[in-house]
C-alpha distance (Angstrom), angle and dihedral (degrees) to the residues before:
residue distance angle dihedral
M1 . . .
S2 3.77 . .
D3 3.76 125.6 .
G4 3.77 116.7 -172.6
A5 3.78 106.8 -61.8
A6 3.82 93.7 -6.6
L7 3.81 130.0 87.1
D8 3.80 121.5 -170.1
L9 3.80 114.1 -168.8
R10 3.80 99.3 164.7
D11 3.79 112.2 156.7
A12 3.81 92.7 3.8
R13 3.80 117.8 136.5
A14 3.79 97.6 -124.2
I15 3.78 143.6 -2.1
P16 3.83 108.9 -101.3
Q17 3.78 112.1 -115.9
D18 3.79 92.6 -127.1
T19 3.82 89.3 62.2
W20 3.80 89.1 84.8
E21 3.82 89.5 59.6
R22 3.80 91.9 56.5
T23 3.78 96.3 100.1
D24 3.81 88.2 162.9
L25 3.81 92.0 67.6
L26 3.78 117.0 121.7
R27 3.80 96.6 170.2
L28 3.80 129.6 33.3
V29 3.80 121.7 -179.5
A30 3.80 114.1 -171.1
A31 3.80 97.4 156.5
S32 3.81 127.6 142.3
M33 3.80 93.7 18.0
E34 3.81 98.7 120.6
L35 3.79 88.6 -118.2
A36 3.79 114.3 178.5
E37 3.79 92.4 -177.7
L38 3.79 138.0 30.8
P39 3.81 109.4 -150.1
A40 3.80 118.0 -118.9
A41 3.80 86.2 -126.9
V42 3.80 87.6 81.5
G43 3.81 85.1 85.2
A44 3.80 89.1 73.5
L45 3.81 92.0 67.5
T46 3.78 93.0 83.2
R47 3.81 95.3 159.8
L48 3.79 94.6 59.1
H49 3.79 114.5 132.1
T50 3.83 95.7 176.4
L51 3.80 130.9 29.9
D52 3.80 118.5 -177.7
V53 3.80 116.8 -175.4
A54 3.80 96.8 147.4
H55 3.81 124.1 138.6
N56 3.78 95.6 36.4
R57 3.82 136.7 109.9
L58 3.79 99.1 -102.3
A59 3.80 115.4 152.5
T60 3.81 92.1 173.3
V61 3.79 139.8 19.2
P62 3.81 118.7 -147.5
D63 3.80 118.0 -107.0
E64 3.79 87.0 -124.1
V65 3.79 88.4 80.1
G66 3.80 83.9 79.0
R67 3.80 88.7 72.6
L68 3.79 90.3 69.0
G69 3.77 93.6 94.8
A70 3.81 94.3 164.5
L71 3.81 94.2 53.5
E72 3.80 113.6 125.9
I73 3.81 102.9 163.4
L74 3.81 124.7 44.9
Y75 3.80 123.8 176.7
L76 3.81 114.3 -166.8
G77 3.79 99.0 149.2
E78 3.79 124.4 138.6
N79 3.77 98.8 22.4
R80 3.82 132.4 113.6
L81 3.77 100.6 -98.3
E82 3.81 116.4 148.1
A83 3.81 94.1 -171.0
V84 3.79 138.9 19.8
P85 3.82 102.3 -89.9
E86 3.80 113.3 -103.1
G87 3.80 90.8 -131.5
V88 3.81 89.8 66.7
R89 3.79 89.0 68.5
A90 3.81 91.9 76.0
L91 3.82 93.9 52.2
T92 3.79 96.7 97.8
A93 3.83 92.9 158.7
L94 3.82 91.6 58.8
R95 3.80 113.1 128.1
Y96 3.81 100.2 170.3
L97 3.79 126.9 36.9
G98 3.78 119.5 178.4
I99 3.80 113.1 -176.3
D100 3.78 97.8 148.1
A101 3.82 125.9 143.9
N102 3.78 96.5 26.5
R103 3.81 130.2 114.0
L104 3.79 100.8 -91.3
T105 3.79 118.7 150.4
A106 3.81 95.7 178.0
L107 3.78 144.7 8.0
P108 3.81 117.3 -120.3
E109 3.79 120.2 -107.9
W110 3.79 88.2 -119.6
I111 3.83 92.3 65.5
G112 3.80 87.0 97.6
E113 3.81 89.8 65.0
L114 3.82 90.2 71.7
G115 3.77 90.9 85.2
A116 3.80 96.3 164.0
L117 3.82 94.0 60.7
V118 3.79 113.1 127.6
E119 3.82 97.8 169.9
L120 3.80 129.4 28.3
R121 3.81 121.3 -175.7
I122 3.80 116.8 -169.8
Q123 3.79 100.1 146.8
G124 3.78 121.4 139.2
N125 3.80 98.6 33.6
A126 3.83 131.3 105.5
I127 3.80 100.8 -105.8
G128 3.80 112.7 153.6
S129 3.80 98.9 -173.2
L130 3.79 142.0 4.0
P131 3.81 122.4 -123.4
A132 3.79 117.4 -112.4
T133 3.80 88.0 -121.3
I134 3.80 89.1 74.6
G135 3.79 85.1 82.1
R136 3.80 88.9 71.9
L137 3.81 91.6 70.3
G138 3.76 92.0 101.2
A139 3.82 95.9 169.7
L140 3.81 96.2 48.2
R141 3.80 113.9 127.8
E142 3.80 102.0 166.9
L143 3.79 130.2 36.6
H144 3.79 115.7 -179.3
A145 3.80 110.8 -171.5
R146 3.79 104.6 148.3
G147 3.77 122.0 142.5
N148 3.80 99.4 28.1
G149 3.80 128.8 112.2
L150 3.79 97.6 -101.3
T151 3.79 111.9 162.5
A152 3.80 97.4 173.0
L153 3.79 143.2 3.1
P154 3.80 123.4 -130.4
D155 3.79 118.4 -112.8
A156 3.80 86.0 -119.8
A157 3.81 88.9 73.4
G158 3.78 84.7 82.3
D159 3.80 88.9 66.9
L160 3.81 92.0 69.1
R161 3.79 90.8 98.7
E162 3.83 95.6 167.0
L163 3.81 93.7 52.5
R164 3.82 115.1 129.8
V165 3.82 102.0 164.7
L166 3.80 126.2 38.5
D167 3.80 113.6 177.7
L168 3.80 112.8 -172.0
R169 3.79 98.8 153.3
D170 3.80 119.9 150.3
N171 3.79 101.4 15.1
A172 3.82 133.2 119.9
L173 3.79 99.7 -102.5
T174 3.78 116.6 149.5
E175 3.80 95.4 173.2
L176 3.77 141.9 8.7
P177 3.81 129.5 -137.5
A178 3.79 116.5 -102.3
S179 3.81 86.5 -130.3
L180 3.82 88.8 81.4
G181 3.78 84.8 78.7
R182 3.81 86.7 76.4
L183 3.82 92.9 65.3
E184 3.77 94.1 101.8
R185 3.81 94.7 169.6
L186 3.80 96.9 46.9
R187 3.80 110.9 126.4
T188 3.81 104.9 168.0
L189 3.80 126.8 38.0
D190 3.81 115.5 178.6
L191 3.80 113.3 -167.2
R192 3.78 99.4 157.5
A193 3.79 119.8 150.5
N194 3.80 97.9 13.4
P195 3.85 123.3 129.3
L196 3.80 92.4 -125.5
R197 3.80 117.6 173.6
A198 3.81 96.6 -169.2
L199 3.78 144.5 -12.5
P200 3.81 122.5 -122.3
E201 3.79 112.1 -106.6
A202 3.80 88.6 -130.5
L203 3.81 90.3 74.8
A204 3.80 89.1 70.7
S205 3.80 90.3 69.2
L206 3.81 97.0 54.3
P207 3.81 100.8 124.9
A208 3.82 100.1 -161.3
L209 3.82 100.4 39.4
D210 3.80 108.5 120.7
K211 3.82 101.1 160.1
L212 3.80 129.1 42.6
D213 3.80 116.4 173.0
L214 3.80 115.5 -159.7
R215 3.79 99.9 159.3
W216 3.80 116.9 142.6
T217 3.80 92.2 18.1
P218 3.83 124.6 116.1
F219 3.82 89.0 -99.5
F220 3.79 96.7 102.5
P221 2.92 132.4 152.2
D222 3.82 92.8 -7.9
L223 3.78 123.9 55.8
P224 3.81 121.6 -137.2
P225 3.83 113.2 -112.5
A226 3.81 95.4 -102.2
A227 3.80 92.1 53.4
A228 3.78 92.1 45.5
A229 3.79 90.1 52.8
L230 3.79 91.4 50.0
R231 3.79 91.6 50.7
E232 3.79 90.1 48.9
R233 3.79 91.6 57.7
G234 3.84 93.2 47.9
C235 3.81 106.5 -88.4
V236 3.80 113.5 140.9
V237 3.80 105.9 -117.1
L238 3.80 117.2 -171.7
H239 3.79 119.5 -164.3
């Protein structure tokens, strides 16, 4: 199941003990194994570029994962995590973090320290709000936060100047901060199934936005002025 510096153990019954001696590994896939524990020995794999332990039964991740300084891609989705593991904080090279479909109720304040993040997936949790520090993720291009309990976004969300995709479907948002009008590279904004009362006028000036999804919001049959202006200039507006 190994190929050069990659080891794919999907659907295997256990992780072989000699895996932790494979210091040449760049990619380890231990997904869909019904793992209840990830051994602390994972910290020895300091050359890892990708670690996939999604679709397991993990309630914790050892702090030793923080030793994986070269890690760029981390899949933790569909586990039983109640918090973003503290060890993730040290992974400053991380470009992709998938921690969707867990049991999160919040993101840590230190999430903004992961400055290399390009894609963050937190959908399918129970997160009621995002910390203002999320605005420090200056390289972030995609934020997938659908299916949480979000009731508001921080003004700092407008600082995500590289953002292209913002997925907020199926939350509890009644309004959005006007600061989103600063997201000059945003192309897709998904607001489906939110009880929105209005849209900030600043959205109308987003130059790159080419898809705005307002289906299953109160905006039917009439569009709010910002959405109407976007449609007029060629943006696809679904409602």
